[in-house]
C-alpha positions, -999 to +999 in steps of 0.1 A: -512-255-382-482-259-364-452-235-357-426-235-383-391-248-376-375-215-388-360-189-366-381-164-342-392-133-356-379-102-337-397-086-308-396-052-319-419-026-336-415-036-373-431-066-393-414-097-391-402-114-423-431-131-442-422-164-460-415-159-498-434-191-506-465-202-482-467-236-473-504-238-480-517-224-512-554-225-525-559-249-553-580-224-572-577-188-581-615-176-585-601-143-600-577-159-623-599-146-653-598-112-642-562-104-632-545-080-653-513-059-654-516-030-629-539-047-605-536-040-569-513-066-552-540-077-529-574-088-533-587-082-498-574-059-468-587-063-432-577-054-397-585-063-363-573-081-332-559-116-334-565-136-306-548-174-295-580-196-296-577-227-274-606-252-284-617-280-261-637-306-279-654-338-270-671-326-239-704-342-231-719-312-212-712-276-200-687-275-171-705-278-138-694-254-110-673-269-084-663-299-108-633-306-131-642-316-167-620-336-190-624-329-226-614-357-253-597-333-276-578-299-278-566-277-306-553-242-310-551-219-336-551-180-343-587-165-339-603-132-340-598-113-370-576-144-382-607-164-387-618-143-417-584-137-430-578-175-430-611-181-448-604-155-475-569-169-480-581-206-481-606-195-508-578-182-530-579-145-524-545-126-519-554-114-483-534-089-463-539-082-427-529-055-402-528-065-364-508-062-335-492-094-324-481-103-288-442-104-277-449-140-266-450-175-279-487-173-286-481-141-310-449-160-325-472-191-331-502-171-346-477-151-369-461-182-383-494-200-387-509-170-406-478-161-427-462-194-434-492-217-432-517-196-446-498-172-470-515-140-457-493-110-458-487-094-427-464-066-438-487-042-422-487-060-389-460-057-361-450-073-328-459-051-299-428-052-273-440-062-238-475-070-249-492-102-244-514-121-269-552-119-261-565-154-254-600-169-260-608-205-246-638-222-263-657-252-250-676-270-277-704-291-266-742-301-279-735-281-310-729-248-290-699-231-274-688-212-245-659-189-244-636-172-219-616-145-232-588-124-217-567-095-231-558-057-231-561-032-258-527-028-277-507+000-266-513+036-286-481+029-308-499+001-324-527+023-334-509+033-367-521-001-381-553+013-387-543+046-404-537+035-439-546+004-457-526-011-487-541-012-522-564-041-526-594-048-547-617-049-514-616-046-478-638-062-450-645-036-421-658-043-387-682-012-383-682+003-347-713+021-335-701+058-327-668+054-341-649+060-374-619+041-386-600+066-408-586+035-430-620+026-442-628+062-460-591+061-474-595+027-487-625+035-504-612+066-519-587+045-535-612+023-548-616-007-527-649-023-525-658-021-487-679-050-471-691-039-438-698-063-411-710-056-375-715-072-338-738-067-312-746-032-303-738-032-264-750+003-259-783-008-273-789+022-294-791+003-326-787+035-346-776+033-382-767+070-382-741+056-356-726+035-383-708+066-397-683+042-420-716+024-437-716+054-463-682+041-476-696+005-479-707-012-509-722-043-491-734-046-453-738-082-440-757-082-408-774-112-390-813-113-390-814-099-354-788-071-359-808-062-390-843-060-376-829-041-346-809-014-368-841-008-391-870-013-369-883-038-392-905-063-384-889-093-407-854-100-418-863-095-453-880-062-447-850-053-430-827-060-459-849-037-484-846-009-456-809-013-455-807-005-491-816+032-484-782+033-467-760+008-486-761-004-521-761-042-514-776-059-482-772-095-472-789-106-441-783-142-429-812-159-415-794-189-394-809-221-406-830-206-429-803-194-449-797-159-465-815-131-482-800-104-503-812-071-520-792-052-546-803-016-551-784-009-581-799-037-601-832-044-581-822-080-579-831-100-550-820-134-539-829-159-512-809-193-509-818-219-480-792-232-457-777-265-461-786-288-434-756-301-415-746-317-381-733-285-365-704-292-342-689-260-335-703-228-348-671-206-342-662-184-372-691-195-393-703-157-399-668-148-409-667-179-434-698-167-447-685-132-454-655-145-470-673-167-496-698-137-502-666-115-510-651-143-530-680-146-552-687-109-555-651-099-569-654-129-592-686-114-606-709-142-601-747-135-599-760-126-564-779-162-561-746-179-567-727-158-542-754-165-515-751-203-523-714-203-521-713-182-488-738-206-473-721-236-485-685-224-470-700-218-436-720-252-435-687-269-440-673-247-414-694-258-385-688-294-391-653-287-379-640-275-344-624-244-341-625-207-360-598-205-385-591-242-384-625-251-396-627-227-427-627-249-457-604-247-488-614-257-523-605-293-517-634-294-492-655-279-515-647-301-543-653-330-523-687-319-510-699-311-546-688-344-558-705-363-528-739-348-532-739-355-568-732-394-560-762-398-535-793-413-549-824-392-545-812-358-545-835-329-554-827-320-591-834-281-582-811-282-553-782-295-574-789-269-601-786-243-575-747-253-569-740-263-605-717-232-608-693-252-590-684-277-615-663-253-633-645-241-602-636-273-581-603-289-585-604-324-601-607-353-577-578-364-558-590-395-544-595-381-509-623-393-488-653-373-475-658-361-450-624-344-450-608-339-413-579-318-408-556-324-381-564-306-347-532-292-337-516-281-304-491-254-300-455-265-308-433-241-290-399-236-307-365-223-293-356-188-307-323-190-324 
């Protein structure tokens, strides 16, 4: 992703123009068979904070106090909520994002990368005059990461972004303990299917009653530690069943053990093991997992297929550096599927687990595996 060569967006309160034809479009529309006149214009809506992520790669170890470390590589990309938005868009979902963007080069770069590079609708977003973009510096080494972030809350006039959501099949909501987001109830009342995500509870309360907007969610997707803390369960599978007392569908990610899901409406359960890969950078993997699960759910796939697809997309993402940079598209998914079928000695049962991909992935384009995206740096341009 690089900044485009067009003119700069205005630094006022209104949205900037969005490119009519995005330069990066998904090769597969997973909802093609379901689309009909009168459908909502967007498949998924989400809102949150966009960061400018600067990623240092090729470090042999963590930085040592009092010394200077040189990285062999560096990249930059939109981060924060942009990780999820990019993952959804690359899987072929029509994605709309409401966010505040800084009135600086970083904000301009992130806007162009998302709108023109990924084809994400930013009409609910705006540039906030005099507000600088939040920034995260991420250092990846030994399969882990260390991050340093800086930013300020957007000013009050940007709060309108969360007051109303555009019509969409679904919305991904980050639930905050002790706080309601009015747009979530509004979106649910208009028929959007709400997928709830959650972060670490810094208050230490771990009270499900504090997640007030959970009542509007169709699905809740915590990790194993979060699920057990919220329910008091002794294992993540027990926690998933307990969560279905509060939400129809509970999906608990198990790290290296895969994921487990329970659907209260059908009584169905599913568990899919993780794909063993060499993890270079886990940044954004959880967002990619949610995006994969949302895609399969909206497409009407069986629960086990949705888990398998979500796990696959997350596994592909950790093999690249950077949050939104690493989100896989259908070309990467197709290349992986063709590759694993060509390797001798594969477990037939494991191959059958992913056989649903055969009717989805694009035809072979002669591209090698593994695929590598260029890791960009910001190309500042002059405003017209």
